[in-house]
KOLRO-638607 format. One line per 3 residues: number of its first residue (from 1); their letters; for each residue y, z, x of C-alpha. Coordinates in steps of 0.001 Angstrom, whole numbers, padded with zeros to 6 digits. Each point is the difference from the previous one (the first is absolute). Layout:
NUM) a) Y:Z:X; ...
END
This chain:
1) xxx) 011903:019009:-001608; 001493:-001703:003031; -001563:000158:003427
4) xxx) 000351:003356:001707; 002834:000176:002450; 000708:003705:000526
7) xxx) -000456:001192:003580; -001782:003351:-000183; -003436:001410:000790
10) xxx) -000782:-000281:-003744; 000458:-003721:000093; -001900:-000238:003254
13) xxx) -002952:001462:-001897; 000531:-002452:-002822; 000072:-003060:002215
16) xxx) -002151:000588:003073; -002947:-001865:-001521; 002114:-003119:-000314
19) xxx) 002035:000023:003166; -001684:-003198:001141; 001175:-001838:-003106
22) xxx) 003633:001076:000255; 002963:-000464:002276; 000481:003539:001420
25) xxx) 002926:002008:001168; -000162:003378:001738; 001430:003319:-001048
28) xxx) 001168:002745:002337; -003374:001747:-000104; -001797:-003164:001136
31) xxx) -001864:-000690:-003230; -000486:-003581:-001130; 001931:-000728:-003202
34) xxx) 000520:-003084:-002097; 003145:-001887:-000840; -001174:-003423:-000976
37) xxx) -003519:-000682:-001325; -001614:-003385:000490; -001062:-001535:-003328
40) xxx) -001699:-003182:-001159; 000610:000070:-003763; 003469:-001522:-000027
43) xxx) -000455:-002893:002398; -003824:-000403:000315; 000528:000253:003768
46) xxx) 000630:003275:001813; 003671:000949:-000161; 002144:003109:000279
49) xxx) 000857:001271:-003484; 003595:000605:001107; 000461:-003724:000661
52) xxx) -001348:-001380:-003312; 002305:-001100:-002857; -002061:002018:-002478
55) xxx) -000490:003496:-001392; -003260:001011:001653; -001202:003530:000675
58) xxx) -002928:001380:001938; -002081:003072:-000760; -002002:001009:003056
61) xxx) -003313:001837:000068; 001431:003493:000146; 002362:-000709:-002873
64) xxx) -002896:-001268:-002117; -002504:002719:000856; 001725:003173:001214
67) xxx) -000061:002737:-002633; -001542:-002342:-002577; -003450:-000409:-001610
70) xxx) 000087:-003747:000807; -001113:-001053:-003489; 002937:-001962:-001444
73) xxx) 002482:-002323:001692; 002703:001618:-002153; -000208:003072:002268
76) xxx) 001881:-001930:002693; 001746:-002751:-001991; 002120:002552:-001880
79) xxx) 002253:000062:003084; 000744:-003752:000088; 003315:-001069:-001578
82) xxx) -000334:-002651:-002695; -003638:000919:-000682; -001180:002036:-002981
85) xxx) -003594:001129:000549; -001311:002199:-002798; -003278:001859:-000091
88) xxx) -000796:-000294:-003693; -002394:002978:000219; -002392:-002539:-001504
91) xxx) -002446:-001414:002520; -001372:-002394:-002622; 003254:-001983:000186
94) xxx) 000901:000279:003725; 003500:000475:001384; 003148:-001425:-001544
97) xxx) 001988:-001701:002759; 003175:-002039:-000318; 002544:-001349:002482
100) xxx) 003514:-000670:-001210; -001426:000104:-003525; -002742:-002577:000537
103) xxx) -003309:001332:-001301; 001511:002788:-002131; -001575:-001156:-003265
106) xxx) -003599:-000068:001279; -002202:002107:-002297; -002704:000213:002655
109) xxx) -000337:-000862:003670; 002817:-001701:001881; 001665:-003277:-000958
112) xxx) 003170:-001590:001328; -000591:001501:003468; -002270:-001687:002567
115) xxx) -002551:002386:001530; -001683:-000897:003311; -002395:001994:002223
118) xxx) -000742:-001174:003539; 001118:-003490:-000977; -002325:-000122:-003030
121) xxx) 001639:-000126:-003457; -000524:003052:-002191; 001715:-002009:-002755
124) xxx) -001876:-002721:-001853; 001476:-003514:-000258; 001308:000773:-003518
127) xxx) 002110:002831:001471; -001958:003055:-001143; -000874:002429:002801
130) xxx) -001621:003368:000616; 001627:002476:002392; -003096:002223:-000281
133) xxx) -001749:-002321:002469; 002413:001141:002758; -001982:002378:002242
136) xxx) 002593:002463:001263; -002414:001909:002248; 000061:-002918:002448
139) xxx) 003600:-001104:-000563; 002013:-000761:003117; 003154:-001046:-001808
142) xxx) 001394:-001517:-003196; 002714:-002640:000062; 002083:-000242:-003168
145) xxx) 002051:-003158:-000514; 002533:-000348:-002808; 002528:-002629:-000909
148) xxx) 000259:-003760:000559; -002415:-000233:002930; -002908:001166:-002167
151) xxx) 000168:-003373:-001782; -001725:-001633:002977; -003177:001765:-001188
154) xxx) -000097:-002076:-003180; -001050:001009:-003512; 000804:003571:-001103
157) xxx) 001697:000946:003257; 002976:001936:-001375; -000859:002213:002955
160) xxx) -002749:000158:002613; -001957:003065:001130; -002312:-000516:002980
163) xxx) -002458:002586:001283; -001217:-000225:003593; -002989:002075:001096
166) xxx) -000453:001717:003361; -001339:-001852:003031; -002971:001418:001931
169) xxx) 000959:001960:003126; -001831:000178:003317; -000791:003676:-000473
172) xxx) -002469:000476:-002839; 000700:002715:-002582; -001549:001552:-003076
175) xxx) 002295:001544:-002600; -000642:001874:-003255; 002365:001413:-002584
178) xxx) -000099:001983:-003223; 002725:000816:-002511; -000030:001967:-003253
181) xxx) 002646:000821:-002560; 001057:000451:-003599; -001887:-001438:-002976
184) xxx) -003322:-000017:001842; 001215:-002561:002521; -002049:-000523:003168
187) xxx) -000047:-002672:002704; -002522:-000286:002850; -000024:-002725:002645
190) xxx) -001547:-000856:003342; 001127:-002652:002508; -001553:-001271:003210
193) xxx) 001640:-002426:002410; -000356:-001261:003531; -001298:-002866:002117
196) xxx) -003575:-000828:000972; -001132:-002883:002228; 003269:-001863:-000523
199) xxx) 000055:000450:-003778; 002452:002298:-001722; -000861:001826:-003206
202) xxx) 001684:002077:-002695; -002249:001553:-002657; 001116:002162:-002909
205) xxx) -001387:001460:-003200; 001682:002348:-002481; -000431:001640:-003382
208) xxx) 002846:001098:-002272; -000507:001968:-003196; 002330:001606:-002537
211) xxx) -000201:001585:-003430; 003463:-001419:-000655; 003269:001633:-001022
214) xxx) -000370:-001204:-003576; -002981:000430:-002262; -002501:-002865:000183
217) xxx) 001279:-001225:003380; -002807:000852:002428; -000762:-002516:002745
220) xxx) -002257:-000487:002991; 000706:-002652:002616; -002193:-000908:002947
223) xxx) 001152:-002345:002743; -001509:-001500:003128; 001518:-002092:002759
226) xxx) -001295:-001755:003110; 001905:-001983:002615; -001563:-001756:002984
229) xxx) 002141:-001638:002675; -000820:-002080:003040; 001578:-002328:002558
232) xxx) -001986:-003205:000561; 002332:-000641:002949; 003324:001170:001409
235) xxx) 002024:-002157:-002380; -001755:000697:-003307; -000979:002805:-002348
238) xxx) -002536:000198:-002841; 000115:002654:-002749; -002426:000731:-002845
241) xxx) 000897:002420:-002823; -001956:001316:-002986; 001614:002131:-002689
244) xxx) -001704:001599:-002986; 001146:002110:-002956; -002176:001589:-002664
247) xxx) 001555:001830:-002922; -002347:000766:-002899; 000758:001429:-003455
250) xxx) 003639:000690:000775; 001502:001601:-003078; 003068:-001641:-001531
253) xxx) 002361:002491:-001717; 002252:-002792:-001357; 003716:000580:-000433
256) xxx) 001615:002505:-002330; 002497:-000384:-002800; 003274:001833:000528
259) xxx) -000907:002686:-002530; -003424:000505:001579; 001504:000201:003491
262) xxx) 002531:002622:-001076; -002709:001985:-001753; -002601:-000079:002789
265) xxx) 000653:-001986:003208; -003599:000545:001128; -001503:-001215:-003258
268) xxx) -001374:-003390:-001017; 000078:-002108:-003113; -003034:000692:-002198
271) xxx) -001071:-003646:000385; -000772:000620:003691; -002543:002647:-000928
274) xxx) -001311:-001808:-003067; -000822:-003165:001959; -000607:001758:003338
277) xxx) 002375:-002458:001703; -001169:-000642:003551; -000302:-002585:002741
280) xxx) -002476:-000792:002780; 000739:-002138:003057; -002222:-001388:002750
283) xxx) 001955:-001889:002659; -001267:-001442:003279; 001668:-002553:002249
286) xxx) -000280:-001248:003543; 002139:-002105:002267; 000145:-001581:003411
289) xxx) 003069:-000816:002092; 000224:-002009:003199; 003069:-000458:002139
292) xxx) 000507:-001889:003232; 002966:-000372:002285; 001009:-003282:001586
295) xxx) 002641:001080:002464; 002880:001238:-002158; -001556:-001454:-003170
298) xxx) -002391:001803:-002326; -002620:-001315:-002439; -001336:002287:-002739
301) xxx) -002930:-000729:-002337; -001405:002262:-002713; -002498:-000099:-002840
304) xxx) -001157:002569:-002529; -002343:000439:-002941; -000686:002782:-002465
307) xxx) -001388:001167:-003302; 001517:002334:-002599; -001699:001316:-003139
310) xxx) 001872:001899:-002708; -001024:001475:-003331; 002669:001716:-002066
313) xxx) -000322:001823:-003335; 003245:-000190:-001961; 001289:001901:-003034
316) xxx) 000292:-002962:-002365; -000637:001008:-003644; -003010:-001403:-001854
319) xxx) 002311:-001405:-002678; 001815:-002192:002538; -003321:-001520:001076
322) xxx) -000685:-001130:-003543; 002078:-003059:000907; -002710:-002548:000899
325) xxx) 002171:-001309:002848; 000334:003426:001599; -001600:000347:003439
328) xxx) -001249:003547:-000498; 000772:003383:001530; -001957:-000319:003263
331) xxx) 001025:-002136:002981; -002899:-000992:002250; 000391:-002487:002843
334) xxx) -001457:-000956:003355; 002431:-001695:002389; -000813:-002033:003073
337) xxx) 002944:-000822:002241; 000531:-001672:003335; 002624:-001768:002073
340) xxx) 001175:-001079:003401; 003189:-000219:001993; 001093:-001919:003074
343) xxx) 003235:000077:001937; 001355:-001231:003303; 002990:001695:001586
346) xxx) 001797:-002211:002528; 002686:001273:002381; 002348:-002508:001632
349) xxx) 003427:-000260:001575; 002471:-002019:-002088; 003773:-000590:000124
352) xxx) 000523:002767:002519; -001934:002544:-002051; -003498:001129:-000920
355) xxx) -001797:-001711:-002903; -003002:001737:-001636; -001730:-002060:-002701
358) xxx) -002935:001011:-002181; -002104:-002609:-001799; -002560:001376:-002433
361) xxx) -002138:-000426:-003087; -001629:002533:-002350; -002747:-000626:-002541
364) xxx) -001207:002643:-002475; -002538:-000184:-002822; -001332:002492:-002548
367) xxx) -002548:-000551:-002770; -000770:002529:-002739; -003100:000084:-002151
370) xxx) 001673:001902:-002830; -001585:001552:-003076; 001392:002118:-002806
373) xxx) -001907:002395:-002242; 000666:002208:-002971; 000547:003620:001048
376) xxx) -002129:001441:-002774; -003424:-000194:-001600; 000083:000992:-003638
379) xxx) 002085:003159:-000085; -000641:000898:003644; 003108:-000635:002097
382) xxx) 000353:-000680:003709; -003291:-001882:000430; -000739:-003673:000655
385) xxx) -000434:-001978:-003210; -000123:-003662:-000967; 001160:-002822:002273
388) xxx) 003491:-001236:-000952; 001050:-002019:003056; -001706:-002123:002631
391) xxx) 001869:-002318:002377; 000555:-001083:003577; 003567:000398:001264
394) xxx) 001046:-001506:003307; 003236:-000042:001956; 000649:-001802:003260
397) xxx) 003084:-000456:002134; 000827:-002270:002925; 003132:000730:002013
400) xxx) 001143:-001906:003082; 003115:001408:001667; 002241:-000286:003031
403) xxx) 002486:002502:001392; 002170:-000333:003076; 002451:002264:001814
406) xxx) 002580:-001127:002537; 001815:002593:002116; 002834:-000499:002442
409) xxx) 002424:002608:001279; 001213:002193:-002843; -001369:-002240:-002776
412) xxx) -003404:-000490:-001596; -000781:-002397:-002858; -003263:-000054:-001970
415) xxx) -001066:-002615:-002540; -003267:-000272:-001874; -001710:-002021:-002702
418) xxx) -003188:000680:-001981; -001571:-002192:-002674; -002300:001882:-002377
421) xxx) -002525:-001517:-002374; -001701:002440:-002388; -002699:-001197:-002406
424) xxx) -001444:001979:-002918; -003150:-001112:-001793; -001920:001606:-002877
427) xxx) -003473:-001028:-001139; -000623:001720:-003353; -003693:000564:-000773
430) xxx) 000412:002203:-003086; 000429:-002432:-002865; -001094:001864:-003106
433) xxx) 001224:-000619:-003554; 003781:-000273:-000120; 000190:000978:003657
436) xxx) 000474:-003529:001289; -000088:-001435:003474; 002866:001571:001955
439) xxx) -000719:-001912:003197; 002937:-001489:001818; 002009:-000116:003181
442) xxx) 003522:000271:001333; 001400:-001009:003381; 003159:001310:001636
445) xxx) 001745:-001176:003132; 003175:001132:001683; 001785:-000520:003301
448) xxx) 001693:003146:001284; 002574:-000346:002814; 001526:002847:002034
451) xxx) 003020:000183:002289; 001157:002881:002161; 002729:000523:002602
454) xxx) 000499:002922:002410; 003160:000683:001983; -000155:002609:002782
457) xxx) 003360:001683:-000374; -000893:002232:002952; -003210:001106:001722
460) xxx) -000202:002800:-002583; 001126:-001816:-003178; -001529:-003040:-001717
463) xxx) 001444:-001665:-003080; -002102:-002363:-002090; -000083:-002129:-003142
466) xxx) -002974:-001643:-001710; -000834:-002022:-003095; -003169:-001356:-001587
469) xxx) -001712:-001188:-003156; -003128:001688:-001364; -002340:-000239:-002965
472) xxx) -002620:001920:-001980; -002737:-001617:-002046; -001456:002039:-002835
475) xxx) -003116:001939:000971; -003291:-000702:-001739; 000474:003196:-001993
478) xxx) 003366:-001238:-001254; -001505:-003325:-001075; -002937:001485:-001938
481) xxx) 001700:000026:-003405; 002708:-001879:-001813; 002141:001296:-002831
484) xxx) -001843:-002107:-002573; -003695:-000053:-000900; -000627:-002442:002853
487) xxx) -001722:001033:003221; 001411:-000319:003498; 003735:-000384:000421
490) xxx) 000073:-003030:002284; 003609:-000645:-001031; 001462:002752:002189
493) xxx) 002295:-001217:002757; 000389:001543:003429; 003149:002051:000427
496) xxx) 002390:-001321:002646; 002386:002088:002079; 002842:-000417:002452
499) xxx) 000476:002772:002571; 003137:000751:002029; 000477:002815:002501
502) xxx) 002475:001162:002617; -000600:002968:002254; 000686:001924:003162
505) xxx) -002227:001857:002450; 001526:002453:002452; -001352:002177:002798
508) xxx) 002213:003059:000304; -000271:001581:003409; -003585:000550:001104
511) xxx) -000999:002109:-003006; 000865:-001802:-003248; -000380:-003246:-001885
514) xxx) 001833:-001191:-003112; -001139:-002876:-002246; 002071:-001339:-002882
517) xxx) -000942:-002889:-002318; 001917:-001395:-002992; -001763:-002541:-002200
520) xxx) 000023:-002009:-003203; -002977:-001656:-001706; 000341:-002427:-002905
523) xxx) -003163:-000851:-001943; -000793:-002533:-002696; -002991:000063:-002359
526) xxx) -000703:003673:000671; -003342:000995:-001562; 000258:002691:-002694
529) xxx) -002202:001507:-002718; 000074:-002105:-003179; -002430:001694:-002395
532) xxx) -002290:002995:000422; -002432:000729:-002820; -003631:001059:-000236
535) xxx) -000339:000438:003730; 001132:-003581:000668; 003244:-000500:001908
538) xxx) 001514:-003467:000200; 002874:-001078:002221; 002789:-002523:-000137
541) xxx) 002731:-001366:002215; 003334:001668:-000628; 003370:-001266:001120
544) xxx) 001840:000937:003162; -000003:003316:001812; 002151:001353:002777
547) xxx) -000649:002651:002648; 002819:001320:002153; -000442:002823:002434
550) xxx) 000600:001794:003244; -002483:001727:002320; 000901:002444:002755
553) xxx) -002154:001832:002502; 001106:002362:002734; -002220:001877:002444
556) xxx) 001313:002356:002614; -000751:002862:002378; 002533:002762:-000460
559) xxx) -001614:001867:002893; -003158:-000512:002014; -001864:002217:-002495
562) xxx) 001795:-000959:-003235; -000219:-003457:-001559; 000668:-001591:-003364
565) xxx) -000711:-003159:-001961; 001936:-001409:-002938; -000780:-002995:-002216
568) xxx) 001999:-000844:-003099; 000105:-002949:-002375; 002168:-001023:-002911
571) xxx) -001200:-002883:-002173; 001606:-001469:-003094; -002729:-002072:-001691
574) xxx) 000943:-001551:-003342; -000844:-002813:-002374; 002805:-002488:000555
577) xxx) -000746:-001959:-003160; -001162:001066:-003456; -003475:-000895:-001294
580) xxx) -002350:000811:-002872; -003466:001548:-000008; -002625:000540:-002661
583) xxx) -000603:-001828:-003281; 000633:000686:-003663; 000945:003596:-000726
586) xxx) -000289:000867:003682; 002499:-002672:001087; 002874:001479:001970
589) xxx) 002805:-001217:002206; 000521:001427:003471; 003693:-000211:000796
592) xxx) 001299:-001050:003381; 001009:002941:002151; -003066:002068:-000885
595) xxx) -001740:001621:002965; -003330:-001405:001129; -002533:002753:-000759
598) xxx) -001992:001824:002642; 002780:-000094:002612; 002007:003100:000966
601) xxx) 003616:-000781:000778; 000180:002495:002876; -002624:001413:002356
604) xxx) 000478:002382:002905; -002416:001393:002577; 000919:002365:002789
607) xxx) -001704:002439:002296; 000996:002484:002665; -002590:000864:002659
610) xxx) 000087:002928:002413; -002311:000217:003000; -000453:003744:000142
613) xxx) -002121:-000149:003149; -001487:-002934:001916; -003114:000388:-002177
616) xxx) 001464:000877:-003429; 002299:-002077:-002188; 001307:000732:-003483
619) xxx) 002014:-002216:-002323; 001547:-000002:-003428; 000167:-003179:-002087
622) xxx) 002198:-000924:-002941; -000553:-002795:-002541; 002373:-001143:-002755
625) xxx) -000534:-002674:-002642; 002426:-000943:-002755; -001176:-000586:-003573
628) xxx) -002342:-002888:-000758; -000008:-002081:-003194; -003466:-000640:-001402
631) xxx) 000422:-003139:-002113; 002309:-002999:-000232; 002310:001145:-002812
634) xxx) 000775:003270:001854; -000203:001880:-003332; -003090:002122:000700
637) xxx) 000648:003239:001866; 000291:-000817:003708; -001930:002024:002557
640) xxx) 002644:002510:001120; 001360:000201:003526; -001532:002604:002264
643) xxx) 000395:001655:003389; -002832:001775:001788; -000523:001679:003353
646) xxx) -003132:000129:002156; -000771:001983:003143; -002564:-000649:002715
649) xxx) -001136:001555:003270; -002225:-001459:002720; -001551:001511:003101
652) xxx) -001977:-001309:002954; -002103:001521:002790; -001740:-001628:002978
655) xxx) -002931:001451:001881; -001652:-002194:002609; -001433:-003049:-001751
658) xxx) 000805:001488:-003404; 003075:-000454:-002172; 000370:002132:-003145
661) xxx) 002677:-000389:-002653; 000811:001663:-003301; 002464:-000610:-002791
664) xxx) 001161:001582:-003216; 002367:-001423:-002578; 001481:001210:-003261
667) xxx) 001282:-002703:-002342; 002449:000481:-002874; 001114:003247:001587
670) xxx) 002153:001103:-002961; -002660:-000877:-002606; 001947:-002668:-001911
673) xxx) -001473:-001801:-003008; 000679:-003716:000317; -001311:-003472:-000797
676) xxx) -001269:-001514:003237; -000631:-003534:-001306; 000170:-002035:-003196
679) xxx) -002171:-002591:-001742; 002513:-002722:-000852; -000162:-001282:-003594
682) xxx) -003189:001880:-000918; -001550:-001081:-003304; -000164:003524:-001446
685) xxx) 003236:001329:001509; -002068:001936:002545; 002584:-000716:002672
688) xxx) 000058:003236:001977; -002256:001103:002868; 000753:003580:000986
691) xxx) 000103:001125:003624; -001609:003215:001295; 001691:003366:-000073
694) xxx) 000106:002053:003200; -003117:-000863:002035; -001312:000567:003490
697) xxx) -002308:-001540:002571; -001381:001235:003329; -001973:-001952:002579
700) xxx) -001683:000284:003380; -000983:-002639:002536; -002007:000012:003221
703) xxx) -000330:-002797:002572; -002174:-000157:003103; 000860:-002606:002645
706) x) -002421:-000963:002750
END
């Protein structure tokens, strides 16, 4: 969803908390409204989103939190053009997020899209990330960058999603909320913030629980967050953050076959019950950031460290584990990760214009102590059995970069260059019988340039063009197996892409904004599924792919009490060259022109909000997705297109130091049955993940401010 531009009391409520971070305009009733948010994602330095040669959208705090349980980033990202953010209704596998098709094939977590929270990566150096670590209770805004400029973020940056948390305010406050809804869903949270003896603080803890829409899909998630800020002097700022997530015995309902989905959308495959498929996560990380101004220049330093432990019980048959080289049906790893970043932003006058140059370097490292076990003992399924895997997996990346913008008159030119080095290393410690030593390493390096130009056609219209090169290494998960009996697939190449985009941004009167972007992306060595048997999926490099699309967003105030938002995308994503997958009897040729699976061709989001009174707002939302192919040959039944409607209502009251708010929402208003997400290329043709039927949620919140 683009930044909010409509000039009504509704949008005043949505943006008041961020007025300081935006360039304001004023409506007839005197409320402060936003035309042009200041962002940092596109240029590393603060810049008005309207003036950047990139498709970048901002979701502010009200848009993330108002009328929502604040559990999944998909609640807000659904309104951003070019982004597909699916709640799988499976908390064992996290959200499925893709931008312009990048990341669509991920079977779990997020890959192909760079996730960052308060400057700290939520994506590992191999490109795999977890959106569940985003704490939405304390979100101030999310910046969503798509297109060529995302390449300046290096490996797996087909898009960039940055979360920024709230800053402590002078007036201390204590806030608590509770929400409850369908399928035994509850969410409770408490937040404290303020300043004490020169130090600012934000503290939050929450607990989310659900029985799940589908059978065997219950989950409980606990989160905690702490942020401490201080100013050593007038020119510097120091920030500490700690973020924790604990999610134990989360049930995994797996996907469904087409026949099973049609028969019972809420059901599960019998294997999920037989093996009691489940996942537990313990995640804790901390970071520190220091920034100091030197006149117009700015230096920023950051460092972080964390630990993540995961144990996952899969539904791999006993017969498949009879292969002595099989790694078992239980994944068990402990990950330690850390990194640092440094950048210097210099502002100078040059050739009659302003020159802003950013010099920076990022280093990231993750090391897994990974074990695998059989998921049975004798005839008892879903329990930890014999050891079948033991290794140390490490990934590190080192990325120096430079980006500079020169502006003069009606023109602005931005150029950037990043050199990425990504190193994978495996130390195999399970050498038993025919299971030989699978140790090895693979290094990747790539230089990714970007170029962007903006022409100010008028004070209200900007035209731009941009181009860049990007790349994606395989993730560790994609390297785990090769198509033969051998171990790690160190022969996989990084995919390489060329991005081109032209666009226009227009402010229409004082109440509307229109964004249009047209793009083409050509990729070589795209990673695709090669073989998938016995719970082992191997990947290979295919030929060329092509993505062509258009994104449009339009936000307006029809009246001071009636506003609307619209975001639509059309994306043609195809294999541009034929290739083969599988071996022996399973060998098949994928013809050029086939659609890349997991990517809907068309997506539409729209809402219409009516401020009934100054304290009560209601809105209706509409979402449309076209059909989605589930595997490369496009022969399996695609997930059908769907259109759903949601309705929400929010209310607010103030009494002295107290602020009370309530919300209610009803999703899938007309009770449609539809597939909300797909598991691309699933081994057992369990491609389909059904979305909930009509469901509701209500919530209350109380805040006391001193």
